[in-house]
C-alpha positions in Angstrom: 16.1 28.3 -7.3 13.5 31.1 -7.1 14.7 32.5 -10.4 14.2 29.1 -12.0 10.7 28.9 -10.7 9.9 32.3 -12.2 11.3 31.3 -15.5 9.2 28.1 -15.4 6.0 30.2 -14.7 6.9 32.6 -17.6 7.4 29.7 -20.0 4.1 28.1 -18.9 2.2 31.4 -19.5 3.8 31.8 -22.9 3.0 28.3 -24.0 -0.6 28.8 -22.8 -1.0 32.0 -24.8 0.5 30.3 -27.9 -2.0 27.4 -27.6 -4.9 29.7 -27.2 -3.8 31.6 -30.3 -3.7 28.4 -32.3 -7.1 27.4 -31.1 -8.5 30.8 -32.1 -7.1 30.3 -35.6 -9.4 27.2 -36.1 -12.6 29.2 -35.5 -13.3 29.5 -39.2 -12.5 25.9 -40.1 -15.4 23.5 -40.4 -14.6 19.8 -40.5 -15.9 17.9 -43.6 -17.6 14.5 -43.6 -14.3 13.0 -44.8 -12.5 14.5 -41.7 -15.1 13.2 -39.4 -14.9 9.7 -41.0 -11.2 9.6 -40.4 -11.4 10.8 -36.8 -14.1 8.2 -36.1 -11.9 5.4 -37.4 -9.0 6.8 -35.4 -11.2 6.5 -32.3 -11.8 2.8 -33.0 -8.1 2.3 -33.6 -7.2 4.0 -30.3 -9.9 1.8 -28.6 -8.2 -1.4 -29.9 -4.8 -0.1 -28.8 -6.1 0.8 -25.3 -7.6 -2.6 -24.9 -4.4 -4.3 -26.0 -2.4 -2.2 -23.5 -4.9 -3.0 -20.7 -4.6 -6.8 -21.4 -0.8 -6.6 -21.7 -0.5 -4.8 -18.3 -2.9 -7.2 -16.6 -0.8 -10.2 -17.7 2.8 -9.0 -18.1 2.8 -6.6 -15.1 1.2 -9.0 -12.7 4.7 -10.2 -11.6 5.3 -6.9 -9.7 2.2 -7.5 -7.5 2.7 -8.8 -4.0 2.0 -12.5 -3.4 -1.0 -13.6 -1.4 -1.4 -12.1 2.1 0.8 -13.7 4.8 -1.7 -12.9 7.6 -5.3 -14.0 8.2 -6.5 -10.4 8.5 -4.7 -9.6 5.2 -7.0 -12.0 3.4 -9.8 -9.4 3.7 -7.5 -6.7 2.4 -6.8 -8.8 -0.7 -10.5 -9.5 -1.1 -11.4 -5.9 -0.9 -8.7 -5.0 -3.4 -9.8 -7.8 -5.8 -13.5 -6.8 -5.6 -12.7 -3.1 -6.2 -10.2 -3.9 -9.0 -12.7 -6.1 -10.9 -15.6 -3.7 -10.4 -13.5 -0.7 -11.7 -12.0 -2.8 -14.4 -15.4 -4.0 -15.8 -16.9 -0.6 -15.6 -13.8 1.0 -17.2 -13.7 -1.6 -20.0 -17.4 -1.0 -20.8 -17.2 2.8 -20.6 -14.2 3.0 -22.8 -16.0 1.0 -25.4 -19.1 3.2 -25.3 -17.0 6.4 -25.4 -15.0 5.5 -28.5 -17.6 3.5 -30.3 -20.1 6.3 -30.0 -17.5 8.7 -31.2 -17.4 6.7 -34.4 -21.1 5.8 -34.6 -22.2 9.4 -34.1 -19.5 11.1 -36.1 -20.4 14.2 -38.0 -22.4 13.8 -41.2 -24.3 16.5 -43.1 -27.1 14.0 -43.8 -27.6 13.1 -40.1 -29.9 15.1 -37.8 -29.5 15.3 -34.0 -32.2 13.7 -32.0 -33.5 15.5 -28.9 -33.9 13.1 -25.9 -35.5 14.3 -22.7 -34.2 13.3 -19.3 -35.2 9.9 -17.9 -35.9 9.7 -14.2 -35.8 5.9 -14.4 -32.2 5.9 -15.9 -31.0 8.5 -13.4 -32.4 6.4 -10.6 -30.6 3.3 -11.9 -27.2 4.9 -12.4 -27.4 6.7 -9.0 -28.7 3.8 -6.9 -26.3 1.1 -8.2 -23.0 3.1 -7.5 -24.4 4.3 -4.2 -25.2 0.8 -2.9 -21.9 -0.5 -4.2 -19.9 2.2 -2.4 -21.8 1.6 0.8 -21.1 -2.1 0.7 -17.4 -1.6 -0.1 -16.9 1.0 2.6 -18.8 -1.2 5.1 -16.5 -4.1 4.3 -13.5 -1.9 4.5 -14.4 -0.5 7.9 -14.9 -4.1 9.2 -11.5 -5.1 7.8 -10.0 -2.0 9.4 -11.5 -2.7 12.8 -10.2 -6.3 12.5 -6.6 -5.1 12.6 -7.0 -2.0 14.8 -8.9 -3.4 17.8 -8.0 -6.5 19.8 -10.2 -7.9 22.5 -8.8 -9.1 25.8 -10.1 -12.6 25.2 -7.7 -12.9 22.2 -4.6 -12.7 24.5 -2.3 -11.3 21.8 1.5 -11.1 21.9 2.3 -7.5 22.6 5.3 -5.9 20.8 6.4 -2.3 20.8 8.1 -1.0 17.6 10.2 2.1 18.1 11.1 4.3 15.1 13.9 6.8 14.8 16.0 8.2 11.9 16.9 5.7 10.4 16.3 2.4 12.3 13.8 0.3 14.1 14.0 -1.2 17.5 11.4 -3.7 19.0 10.4 -4.6 22.6 8.5 -7.7 23.6 6.3 -7.6 26.6 7.4 -10.1 29.3 5.5 -12.8 31.0 2.9 -10.3 32.3 2.2 -9.4 28.6 2.3 -5.7 29.5 4.8 -3.2 28.2 6.6 -0.9 30.6 6.1 2.8 30.1 8.4 4.6 27.6 9.4 8.2 27.0 12.2 9.9 25.2 13.3 11.5 28.4 14.5 8.1 29.6 16.8 7.5 26.6 20.3 7.0 28.0 23.2 4.7 27.1 21.8 1.3 26.0 18.3 2.3 26.9 17.7 3.4 23.3 13.9 3.0 23.4 13.5 5.3 26.5 11.9 2.6 28.7 11.0 3.7 32.3 13.0 1.2 34.3 11.2 2.2 37.5 8.0 0.7 36.1 7.6 -2.9 37.3 6.1 -3.9 34.0 9.3 -3.0 32.2 11.6 -5.3 34.1 10.7 -8.4 32.1 10.5 -6.7 28.7 12.9 -7.7 26.0 14.5 -5.4 23.5 15.6 -6.8 20.1 16.7 -5.7 16.7 14.9 -8.4 14.7 11.3 -9.4 14.9 10.4 -13.1 15.4 6.7 -13.9 15.2 4.8 -17.2 15.8 2.6 -18.6 13.1 -1.1 -18.7 14.0 -0.8 -16.4 17.0 -2.3 -12.8 17.0 0.3 -10.1 17.5 -0.5 -6.6 18.7 2.0 -4.0 17.7 2.4 -0.7 19.5 4.3 2.1 17.7 6.2 5.1 18.9 8.5 7.6 17.2 11.5 9.4 18.6 11.8 12.2 16.1 9.8 12.6 12.9 6.7 10.9 11.4 7.5 7.4 10.2 5.2 4.7 8.8 5.5 1.1 9.9 4.7 -0.9 6.7 4.7 -4.7 6.6 3.6 -5.3 3.0 3.2 -9.1 3.0 1.0 -8.9 6.1 -1.1 -6.0 4.5 -0.5 -3.8 7.6 0.6 -0.2 7.8 0.4 2.4 10.6 2.0 5.9 11.1 4.5 6.2 14.0 3.7 9.6 15.4 6.0 11.5 17.9 4.3 11.9 21.2 1.6 9.3 20.9 1.1 5.5 20.6 -0.5 3.9 17.6 -1.2 0.2 16.9 -2.4 -2.6 14.6 -2.6 -6.3 15.0 -2.6 -9.4 12.7 -2.1 -13.1 12.8 0.8 -14.6 10.7 -0.5 -17.3 8.4 2.7 -18.7 6.8 6.2 -19.1 8.2 9.1 -17.6 6.4 10.1 -21.0 5.1 6.6 -21.7 3.8 6.3 -18.3 2.1 9.6 -19.0 0.3 7.9 -22.0 -1.3 5.0 -19.9 -2.6 4.9 -20.0 -6.5 4.6 -16.2 -6.8 7.5 -15.6 -4.4 9.6 -18.2 -6.3 9.0 -16.5 -9.6 9.7 -13.1 -8.2 12.9 -14.3 -6.5 14.1 -15.9 -9.7 13.5 -12.6 -11.6 15.4 -10.6 -9.0 18.3 -13.0 -9.0 18.7 -12.9 -12.8 19.2 -9.2 -12.5 21.5 -9.5 -9.5 23.6 -12.2 -11.3 24.0 -10.0 -14.3 25.2 -7.2 -12.0 27.6 -9.5 -10.2 25.7 -9.3 -6.9 24.9 -12.0 -4.4 21.7 -13.9 -4.8 18.6 -12.6 -3.0 16.5 -14.8 -0.6 13.0 -13.8 0.4 12.4 -12.4 3.9 9.5 -10.6 5.4 10.4 -6.9 6.1 9.3 -4.0 8.2 9.7 -0.9 6.1 9.3 2.8 6.6 6.7 4.1 4.2 7.1 7.8 4.9 10.0 9.8 3.4 11.7 10.6 6.7 15.1 11.8 5.6 18.2 11.1 3.6 18.5 7.4 4.6 14.8 6.6 4.5 15.3 3.9 1.9 17.5 2.0 4.2 15.1 2.0 7.2 14.0 -1.7 7.5 13.9 -4.6 9.9 13.8 -8.3 9.1 10.8 -10.2 10.3 11.0 -14.0 10.7 7.9 -16.1 11.2 8.4 -19.5 12.7 6.3 -22.2 14.4 5.2 -21.3 17.9 7.6 -23.8 19.6 10.6 -22.3 17.8 9.4 -18.8 18.7 9.1 -19.6 22.4 12.6 -21.0 22.3 14.0 -17.9 20.6 12.2 -15.5 23.0 13.5 -17.4 26.1 17.0 -16.8 24.9 16.7 -13.0 24.8 17.8 -11.0 27.8 15.3 -8.9 29.8 15.8 -5.2 30.1 16.5 -5.7 33.8 19.4 -8.0 32.9 20.6 -5.8 30.1 20.3 -2.4 31.9 22.1 -2.7 35.2 
């Protein structure tokens, strides 16, 4: 492998010298007005091609985008994305025009004379102030949105759930009626106590360990994350939430589900995406796909990283309460 790396370096150096030699050979060549005219027209042609590709990607590639956010807090994430996208898009669209149009307009011509233009403090103030104010506003909105999912006040009374990561699976633990999770540590992992819960902690007795997440619509949920081995990343794309799971520490985020799983399956974007997926699966002789919310690992954590996921089901609060009441407490499961 090291020998291959050295060969690659040698080839790269050789190609670099070859390109430099070619450039040096052009020192005595002066472009004519005819050459400049051609290059200017090529610039306009490339501008038209670039705009066509941009429009095509905006329309045809839109299907690969996620549907609208399935959490209330995620709405702000989408707003921030859309504002940033359109600002960058408009500026990029205009700047590309200026770059390639000016390439054509000011192409070399022996009858033209360059005009000296001194600096303008007014122009520099404008193109410095506008981006600076825009960035400050975007960062301010982003920090507010970040705090909205990171910090939960006691008055919000969220549902507390611990998500435990390990190569290559997820486990979850719901806080009991006291809404407090018992302490956890890898030293307590033994037998069916796969999350390392300290069963001597009174708060742990009514906790409930599950392998599938159920969430109630319209109720804020506070997630606590731990990792048993390596760095993982808890990613819930439809809720616009992601957080690293770091060995030796607890991280968190919170959000409020906005749509049940059944409601999200009726979303027009989800329907279109599902139909596209099922066409491919049918052609490959595979079973049809049905939309579900998922918890994914967004860090490459090993060979089976791609398979590290947990199903998330969002239901009405009454159905959620019924499901949770049917789950065994850790005190009942670990005897």
